[in-house]
N, CA, C and O atoms as a Tinker XYZ file with bonds, in Angstrom:
   280  protein
     1  N   -117.515000   89.232000  -72.515000    73     2
     2  CA  -116.832000   90.458000  -73.380000    64     1     3
     3  C   -115.344000   90.080000  -73.496000    63     2     4     5
     4  O   -114.660000   89.708000  -72.543000    81     3
     5  N   -114.934000   90.209000  -74.709000    73     3     6
     6  CA  -113.547000   89.887000  -75.053000    64     5     7
     7  C   -112.614000   91.049000  -74.554000    63     6     8     9
     8  O   -113.112000   92.166000  -74.415000    81     7
     9  N   -111.344000   90.849000  -74.291000    73     7    10
    10  CA  -110.360000   91.775000  -73.838000    64     9    11
    11  C   -110.335000   92.916000  -74.570000    63    10    12    13
    12  O   -110.364000   94.007000  -74.000000    81    11
    13  N   -110.271000   92.800000  -76.035000    73    11    14
    14  CA  -110.192000   93.897000  -76.875000    64    13    15
    15  C   -111.433000   94.796000  -76.891000    63    14    16    17
    16  O   -111.366000   96.005000  -77.112000    81    15
    17  N   -112.552000   94.142000  -76.649000    73    15    18
    18  CA  -113.870000   94.849000  -76.464000    64    17    19
    19  C   -113.971000   95.883000  -75.234000    63    18    20    21
    20  O   -114.509000   96.990000  -75.249000    81    19
    21  N   -113.273000   95.198000  -74.090000    73    19    22
    22  CA  -113.159000   95.807000  -72.796000    64    21    23
    23  C   -112.247000   96.872000  -72.957000    63    22    24    25
    24  O   -112.611000   97.948000  -72.481000    81    23
    25  N   -111.158000   96.828000  -73.510000    73    23    26
    26  CA  -110.182000   97.875000  -73.688000    64    25    27
    27  C   -110.902000   99.136000  -74.491000    63    26    28    29
    28  O   -110.917000  100.285000  -74.048000    81    27
    29  N   -111.495000   98.725000  -75.745000    73    27    30
    30  CA  -112.130000   99.662000  -76.473000    64    29    31
    31  C   -113.226000  100.489000  -75.648000    63    30    32    33
    32  O   -113.346000  101.699000  -75.842000    81    31
    33  N   -113.959000   99.859000  -74.799000    73    31    34
    34  CA  -114.889000  100.483000  -73.908000    64    33    35
    35  C   -114.268000  101.513000  -72.982000    63    34    36    37
    36  O   -114.781000  102.615000  -72.788000    81    35
    37  N   -113.022000  101.060000  -72.361000    73    35    38
    38  CA  -112.414000  102.073000  -71.555000    64    37    39
    39  C   -111.750000  103.271000  -72.353000    63    38    40    41
    40  O   -111.535000  104.388000  -71.884000    81    39
    41  N   -111.476000  102.864000  -73.587000    73    39    42
    42  CA  -110.774000  104.041000  -74.466000    64    41    43
    43  C   -111.941000  105.079000  -74.839000    63    42    44    45
    44  O   -111.670000  106.258000  -75.064000    81    43
    45  N   -113.274000  104.575000  -74.895000    73    43    46
    46  CA  -114.326000  105.462000  -75.173000    64    45    47
    47  C   -114.578000  106.492000  -73.948000    63    46    48    49
    48  O   -115.051000  107.614000  -74.129000    81    47
    49  N   -114.260000  106.054000  -72.859000    73    47    50
    50  CA  -114.391000  106.772000  -71.654000    64    49    51
    51  C   -113.275000  107.640000  -71.518000    63    50    52    53
    52  O   -113.483000  108.774000  -71.088000    81    51
    53  N   -112.125000  107.286000  -71.817000    73    51    54
    54  CA  -110.786000  107.937000  -71.476000    64    53    55
    55  C   -109.902000  107.890000  -72.776000    63    54    56    57
    56  O   -109.138000  106.952000  -73.003000    81    55
    57  N   -110.044000  108.861000  -73.530000    73    55    58
    58  CA  -109.259000  109.022000  -74.835000    64    57    59
    59  C   -107.875000  109.087000  -74.654000    63    58    60    61
    60  O   -107.116000  108.499000  -75.424000    81    59
    61  N   -107.393000  109.883000  -73.510000    73    59    62
    62  CA  -105.926000  109.940000  -73.188000    64    61    63
    63  C   -105.608000  108.933000  -72.114000    63    62    64    65
    64  O   -106.423000  108.200000  -71.554000    81    63
    65  N   -104.275000  109.001000  -71.899000    73    63    66
    66  CA  -103.863000  108.075000  -70.803000    64    65    67
    67  C   -103.602000  106.744000  -71.297000    63    66    68    69
    68  O   -103.296000  106.483000  -72.461000    81    67
    69  N   -103.765000  105.753000  -70.168000    73    67    70
    70  CA  -103.298000  104.319000  -70.497000    64    69    71
    71  C   -104.382000  103.398000  -69.885000    63    70    72    73
    72  O   -104.830000  103.587000  -68.754000    81    71
    73  N   -104.751000  102.459000  -70.644000    73    71    74
    74  CA  -105.603000  101.333000  -70.225000    64    73    75
    75  C   -104.609000  100.271000  -69.681000    63    74    76    77
    76  O   -103.711000   99.797000  -70.377000    81    75
    77  N   -104.859000   99.895000  -68.240000    73    75    78
    78  CA  -103.915000   98.865000  -67.825000    64    77    79
    79  C   -104.643000   97.518000  -67.724000    63    78    80    81
    80  O   -105.772000   97.395000  -67.248000    81    79
    81  N   -103.864000   96.483000  -68.234000    73    79    82
    82  CA  -104.497000   95.230000  -68.365000    64    81    83
    83  C   -103.527000   94.249000  -67.336000    63    82    84    85
    84  O   -102.299000   94.311000  -67.287000    81    83
    85  N   -104.227000   93.509000  -66.687000    73    83    86
    86  CA  -103.649000   92.480000  -65.757000    64    85    87
    87  C   -104.224000   91.224000  -65.947000    63    86    88    89
    88  O   -105.399000   91.060000  -65.616000    81    87
    89  N   -103.481000   90.182000  -66.499000    73    87    90
    90  CA  -103.852000   88.957000  -66.803000    64    89    91
    91  C   -104.748000   89.148000  -68.023000    63    90    92    93
    92  O   -104.285000   89.699000  -69.021000    81    91
    93  N   -105.947000   88.738000  -67.991000    73    91    94
    94  CA  -106.894000   88.710000  -69.117000    64    93    95
    95  C   -108.052000   89.651000  -68.892000    63    94    96    97
    96  O   -109.142000   89.424000  -69.419000    81    95
    97  N   -107.842000   90.717000  -68.112000    73    95    98
    98  CA  -108.807000   91.635000  -67.860000    64    97    99
    99  C   -108.341000   93.020000  -67.633000    63    98   100   101
   100  O   -107.224000   93.243000  -67.167000    81    99
   101  N   -109.194000   93.975000  -67.959000    73    99   102
   102  CA  -108.747000   95.413000  -67.805000    64   101   103
   103  C   -108.799000   95.701000  -66.359000    63   102   104   105
   104  O   -109.832000   95.465000  -65.733000    81   103
   105  N   -107.637000   96.251000  -65.722000    73   103   106
   106  CA  -107.451000   96.620000  -64.331000    64   105   107
   107  C   -107.802000   98.055000  -63.960000    63   106   108   109
   108  O   -108.096000   98.413000  -62.820000    81   107
   109  N   -107.745000   98.804000  -64.982000    73   107   110
   110  CA  -108.014000  100.167000  -64.719000    64   109   111
   111  C   -107.563000  101.249000  -65.831000    63   110   112   113
   112  O   -107.432000  100.937000  -67.015000    81   111
   113  N   -107.373000  102.362000  -65.406000    73   111   114
   114  CA  -106.865000  103.435000  -66.412000    64   113   115
   115  C   -106.111000  104.384000  -65.614000    63   114   116   117
   116  O   -106.469000  104.644000  -64.465000    81   115
   117  N   -105.058000  104.936000  -66.161000    73   115   118
   118  CA  -104.155000  105.882000  -65.519000    64   117   119
   119  C   -103.818000  107.074000  -66.638000    63   118   120   121
   120  O   -103.701000  106.818000  -67.836000    81   119
   121  N   -103.680000  108.402000  -66.082000    73   119   122
   122  CA  -103.380000  109.363000  -66.940000    64   121   123
   123  C   -101.995000  109.366000  -67.331000    63   122   124   125
   124  O   -101.628000  109.844000  -68.404000    81   123
   125  N   -101.101000  108.769000  -66.364000    73   123   126
   126  CA   -99.516000  108.854000  -66.843000    64   125   127
   127  C    -99.104000  107.479000  -66.131000    63   126   128   129
   128  O    -99.888000  106.811000  -65.457000    81   127
   129  N    -97.749000  107.144000  -66.377000    73   127   130
   130  CA   -97.166000  106.076000  -65.828000    64   129   131
   131  C    -96.086000  106.387000  -64.926000    63   130   132   133
   132  O    -95.106000  105.647000  -64.841000    81   131
   133  N    -96.231000  107.627000  -64.126000    73   131   134
   134  CA   -95.433000  108.087000  -63.202000    64   133   135
   135  C    -95.287000  107.258000  -61.880000    63   134   136   137
   136  O    -94.217000  107.101000  -61.292000    81   135
   137  N    -96.495000  106.748000  -61.486000    73   135   138
   138  CA   -96.528000  105.912000  -60.335000    64   137   139
   139  C    -96.658000  104.416000  -60.406000    63   138   140   141
   140  O    -97.699000  103.809000  -60.154000    81   139
   141  N    -95.475000  103.849000  -60.784000    73   139   142
   142  CA   -95.559000  102.481000  -60.984000    64   141   143
   143  C    -95.886000  101.527000  -59.779000    63   142   144   145
   144  O    -96.269000  100.367000  -59.928000    81   143
   145  N    -95.690000  102.150000  -58.564000    73   143   146
   146  CA   -95.831000  101.241000  -57.348000    64   145   147
   147  C    -97.234000  100.926000  -57.164000    63   146   148   149
   148  O    -97.476000  100.108000  -56.276000    81   147
   149  N    -98.204000  101.401000  -57.815000    73   147   150
   150  CA   -99.655000  101.075000  -57.594000    64   149   151
   151  C   -100.008000   99.872000  -58.373000    63   150   152   153
   152  O   -101.189000   99.526000  -58.330000    81   151
   153  N    -99.180000   99.176000  -59.080000    73   151   154
   154  CA   -99.368000   98.060000  -59.983000    64   153   155
   155  C    -98.556000   96.846000  -59.636000    63   154   156   157
   156  O    -97.548000   96.889000  -58.930000    81   155
   157  N    -99.077000   95.718000  -60.198000    73   155   158
   158  CA   -98.513000   94.426000  -59.914000    64   157   159
   159  C    -97.538000   94.154000  -61.247000    63   158   160   161
   160  O    -97.747000   94.582000  -62.382000    81   159
   161  N    -96.520000   93.404000  -60.844000    73   159   162
   162  CA   -95.552000   92.917000  -62.048000    64   161   163
   163  C    -96.299000   92.282000  -63.109000    63   162   164   165
   164  O    -97.178000   91.470000  -62.822000    81   163
   165  N    -96.033000   92.572000  -64.301000    73   163   166
   166  CA   -96.554000   92.018000  -65.529000    64   165   167
   167  C    -97.791000   92.743000  -65.994000    63   166   168   169
   168  O    -98.306000   92.414000  -67.062000    81   167
   169  N    -98.285000   93.683000  -65.280000    73   167   170
   170  CA   -99.424000   94.479000  -65.916000    64   169   171
   171  C    -99.006000   95.120000  -67.230000    63   170   172   173
   172  O    -97.811000   95.359000  -67.406000    81   171
   173  N    -99.805000   95.383000  -68.062000    73   171   174
   174  CA   -99.539000   96.026000  -69.290000    64   173   175
   175  C   -100.288000   97.318000  -69.428000    63   174   176   177
   176  O   -101.496000   97.337000  -69.195000    81   175
   177  N    -99.652000   98.383000  -69.787000    73   175   178
   178  CA  -100.241000   99.672000  -69.962000    64   177   179
   179  C   -100.287000   99.883000  -71.472000    63   178   180   181
   180  O    -99.282000   99.625000  -72.135000    81   179
   181  N   -101.394000  100.335000  -72.048000    73   179   182
   182  CA  -101.702000  100.361000  -73.384000    64   181   183
   183  C   -102.023000  101.920000  -73.651000    63   182   184   185
   184  O   -103.014000  102.403000  -73.103000    81   183
   185  N   -101.207000  102.718000  -74.482000    73   183   186
   186  CA  -101.412000  104.024000  -74.824000    64   185   187
   187  C   -102.392000  104.151000  -75.916000    63   186   188   189
   188  O   -102.596000  103.210000  -76.683000    81   187
   189  N   -103.016000  105.299000  -76.016000    73   187   190
   190  CA  -103.891000  105.540000  -77.199000    64   189   191
   191  C   -103.435000  105.086000  -78.486000    63   190   192   193
   192  O   -104.201000  104.461000  -79.220000    81   191
   193  N   -102.205000  105.358000  -78.834000    73   191   194
   194  CA  -101.483000  104.953000  -79.980000    64   193   195
   195  C   -101.126000  103.541000  -80.334000    63   194   196   197
   196  O   -100.545000  103.205000  -81.367000    81   195
   197  N   -101.578000  102.657000  -79.263000    73   195   198
   198  CA  -101.188000  101.288000  -79.245000    64   197   199
   199  C    -99.922000  100.761000  -78.679000    63   198   200   201
   200  O    -99.712000   99.555000  -78.546000    81   199
   201  N    -99.035000  101.749000  -78.330000    73   199   202
   202  CA   -97.797000  101.446000  -77.614000    64   201   203
   203  C    -97.964000  100.811000  -76.321000    63   202   204   205
   204  O    -98.893000  101.160000  -75.592000    81   203
   205  N    -97.107000   99.867000  -75.958000    73   203   206
   206  CA   -97.315000   99.054000  -74.567000    64   205   207
   207  C    -96.118000   99.238000  -73.688000    63   206   208   209
   208  O    -94.997000   99.397000  -74.170000    81   207
   209  N    -96.342000   99.217000  -72.451000    73   207   210
   210  CA   -95.455000   99.295000  -71.456000    64   209   211
   211  C    -95.802000   98.168000  -70.368000    63   210   212   213
   212  O    -96.955000   97.948000  -69.998000    81   211
   213  N    -94.716000   97.504000  -69.913000    73   211   214
   214  CA   -94.916000   96.355000  -69.043000    64   213   215
   215  C    -94.407000   96.744000  -67.694000    63   214   216   217
   216  O    -93.323000   97.306000  -67.537000    81   215
   217  N    -95.215000   96.432000  -66.733000    73   215   218
   218  CA   -94.836000   96.796000  -65.190000    64   217   219
   219  C    -93.646000   95.778000  -64.871000    63   218   220   221
   220  O    -93.846000   94.573000  -65.022000    81   219
   221  N    -92.506000   96.215000  -64.465000    73   219   222
   222  CA   -91.312000   95.460000  -63.980000    64   221   223
   223  C    -90.840000   95.703000  -62.670000    63   222   224   225
   224  O    -91.102000   96.765000  -62.106000    81   223
   225  N    -90.095000   94.721000  -62.076000    73   223   226
   226  CA   -89.411000   94.927000  -60.857000    64   225   227
   227  C    -90.528000   94.882000  -59.730000    63   226   228   229
   228  O    -91.714000   94.947000  -60.051000    81   227
   229  N    -90.163000   94.779000  -58.505000    73   227   230
   230  CA   -91.094000   94.713000  -57.404000    64   229   231
   231  C    -91.611000   93.499000  -57.198000    63   230   232   233
   232  O    -91.023000   92.462000  -57.507000    81   231
   233  N    -92.879000   93.555000  -56.600000    73   231   234
   234  CA   -93.703000   92.304000  -56.268000    64   233   235
   235  C    -95.084000   92.579000  -56.118000    63   234   236   237
   236  O    -95.451000   93.748000  -56.243000    81   235
   237  N    -95.924000   91.672000  -55.866000    73   235   238
   238  CA   -97.492000   91.929000  -55.842000    64   237   239
   239  C    -97.714000   92.816000  -54.663000    63   238   240   241
   240  O    -98.607000   93.663000  -54.702000    81   239
   241  N    -96.899000   92.659000  -53.550000    73   239   242
   242  CA   -97.237000   93.368000  -52.249000    64   241   243
   243  C    -96.864000   94.823000  -52.369000    63   242   244   245
   244  O    -97.679000   95.703000  -52.095000    81   243
   245  N    -95.605000   95.090000  -52.788000    73   243   246
   246  CA   -95.065000   96.420000  -52.731000    64   245   247
   247  C    -95.377000   97.234000  -54.126000    63   246   248   249
   248  O    -95.304000   98.459000  -54.229000    81   247
   249  N    -95.662000   96.519000  -54.956000    73   247   250
   250  CA   -95.978000   97.131000  -56.423000    64   249   251
   251  C    -94.578000   97.046000  -57.267000    63   250   252   253
   252  O    -93.571000   96.504000  -56.810000    81   251
   253  N    -94.644000   97.601000  -58.447000    73   251   254
   254  CA   -93.595000   97.453000  -59.284000    64   253   255
   255  C    -92.639000   98.737000  -59.198000    63   254   256   257
   256  O    -92.994000   99.773000  -58.635000    81   255
   257  N    -91.442000   98.574000  -59.788000    73   255   258
   258  CA   -90.594000   99.725000  -59.745000    64   257   259
   259  C    -90.467000  100.656000  -60.918000    63   258   260   261
   260  O    -89.987000  101.787000  -60.839000    81   259
   261  N    -91.012000  100.000000  -62.204000    73   259   262
   262  CA   -90.819000  100.775000  -63.200000    64   261   263
   263  C    -91.821000  100.214000  -64.411000    63   262   264   265
   264  O    -92.271000   99.068000  -64.398000    81   263
   265  N    -92.060000  101.039000  -65.299000    73   263   266
   266  CA   -92.888000  100.775000  -66.569000    64   265   267
   267  C    -91.722000  100.610000  -67.766000    63   266   268   269
   268  O    -90.992000  101.564000  -68.035000    81   267
   269  N    -91.627000   99.544000  -68.343000    73   267   270
   270  CA   -90.724000   99.430000  -69.588000    64   269   271
   271  C    -91.396000   99.311000  -70.901000    63   270   272   273
   272  O    -92.278000   98.468000  -71.062000    81   271
   273  N    -91.014000  100.140000  -71.880000    73   271   274
   274  CA   -91.637000  100.033000  -73.208000    64   273   275
   275  C    -91.392000   98.649000  -73.869000    63   274   276   277
   276  O    -90.303000   98.077000  -73.822000    81   275
   277  N    -92.376000   98.212000  -74.419000    73   275   278
   278  CA   -92.141000   96.926000  -75.120000    64   277   279
   279  C    -92.396000   97.035000  -76.634000    63   278   280
   280  O    -92.244000   96.052000  -77.358000    81   279
C-alpha cells in the first residue's frame, strides 16, 4: 500500500485532526499538536486541509519540543 493510500485510509476514519507520518509509513493520528513530546524528530503531521507540520527539537528518546509549520 502506498503512503498516500495509507494516509487516505486514516483520513476516512479520522476526518479531523492530524495524520502523523514517520519515515515512509503512517505512525498514527492525533486530534491536536499540543503534545509534541510523544513524537520523534522529523515526523510530519498532515492536517485535513493538507498543511504540514514537522516535529523539531528534542531526540528519539525524549521526544520533540515543537511542531513547526512547513
